[in-house]
N, C-alpha and C positions, 0 to 999 in steps of 0.2 A: 179439574179439578183444584180445587185452592184451601188449603187451610185457613181457616176463621179465628176461631177461637180454640183453647183449651178449657174446660170448664169446673169447678173443684168445689165440692159440698161441703161444709162448715156450719156448727152451730153459732159460732160466732161471728159476726159478719164484721163489728167495728175491728177487730184483731187482723181479721184479713184484709184490711182496708190499709190495716196501717201497712200491715205486710207489703202488697201489691201496691199500693201508689205511695207511701213514706219510702220505704225501705227501696224496693225496687224499681221507684221511681216511676211509675207507670203516670198516663194519664188517665184521668177518669173522665167517663164518656159517656155511659148512663147507668141508671141505675131506680129502681125501686123497691120501696120496703113490702109492697104485696102487690105482685103482678101475678093475676090468676091466683093469689093464694100460696105465691111463694116469694122471698127477697131476691135480688139481683144485682152485682155491679157489674162494670166493665172495665178494665184497661186498659190501655193501647200502650203498644210498643213496637220498635221498627219490625216490622214483617208479622203480627197478627197480636190478637189481645188475648187477655186472661180472662174469665168470667166466674163469679162464686157467687154460688147459689146457696141459700139459707131458710129455717123455714117461715114462713112468713103465717098468715093468719088461718092457715088448712092442717088444724094439727094430724090429720091423716092424710097429708098430700104427700105427695112422689120425695120430697127432698127429705120429710123426717122420717118416710118408709127406707129412704137408701142410707140415710144416717144411721138408724138404728140398724139394719144388718150389715151395713159391710163400713161404718166408721167415716170420719173426714180422711177425703184423698180426691182424687180424679172421678168425676161421675162421666164427662163424655167428652170428644173430641168431633168437632164440629167441620166436615169440607162443605165449602161453597160449589154449587154444580151449574151448569148451566140449563138439564133439561132432568127436574129430577126425576118426574116416571119414568125417561128413561135407567136412569141410574136404578132404580129401585128393580125394578125388573131386572136389570144385569144382577145385582145383588142374590134378587132370587135366585135368578138362574145358573150362580154359584152355590146353592144350598141353603141360604142364608134366610132367616124369617124376618121379616119387617116388622114396626110396629110404628104405632104413633104417628100416619100418616096426615099429614092436616093438608088439601090443596087451597083451602078457601082465600086464603088472602095473599093475592102475589106479591104483597112486601114484605112474606115472610112463609113459605110452606120449606116441610119439613116431615122427616120419615127417619129411625134409628133402627139400628136394627147391632145385637151385642156378639162379638167376639170372644172366643178366650185364646190368648194369645202366650202359650211360654205359661200357663198357668193360671193366668190373670183374664178379670174377664174386665173387656171394657167396651164401652158402649161408645158407637159412631150415631151421629146426628150430621146426615144431610140434610143440606137446605138449598135454599132458592130464594133469589129476591132479585125486586127488580128499580131496589133502590143502593146506592155505594151506601158503602156505612158510615158516611157522613150524613147521607140523608137518613138511614136508619136512626140514627143517635135524633134528630129532631123529628122525625115521625114516630118516634116510640116514648119520646121524652126523655128530657134531662133534668128530674130531681136535681136541687143540688144535694152533694153527697152527705153535706153536713145533716141536711133533713132527712133522706134514707136510714143515715146510721141512729138518727133519735128516734124514729117512727120504729124501727123494726128493735132497739132496745129496748120497747113499750112494751112487745109481745112476751107472752107467758113462756117461762124455760118448758119445754117440751120432751127434754132430754129423758 
């Protein structure tokens, strides 16, 4: 199991991009202003990545619901695994309920479960891919950062 990324949910994608890209000097690797109804950016750092999620075209999407319920902050932590089905079985055997399982695309398979750690709800994403991070960047498209931010700024305010 390898830590892949930590994702943050935010209302303002541009503000988050300035922080993670400019101030923290993360290397922009991939992003989209409307990937399956939400916007995202990924920044690479030595040892892992930070992902930023923001509302996209779906006003009832999971990012909007999360932000309305919990506010801005950590959305999930992703771990890459070699055998997703085996890890899901192991997590279930430990008493956790998994959800959002998707095994359809070998380039990105995933499952989620939530845990309560010291009174804080933490969403864990387990993922398996037959691609390296660099191959994922190419496969999932690498829209220029400025274009992602410009398109994301055009969405209506969903707050």
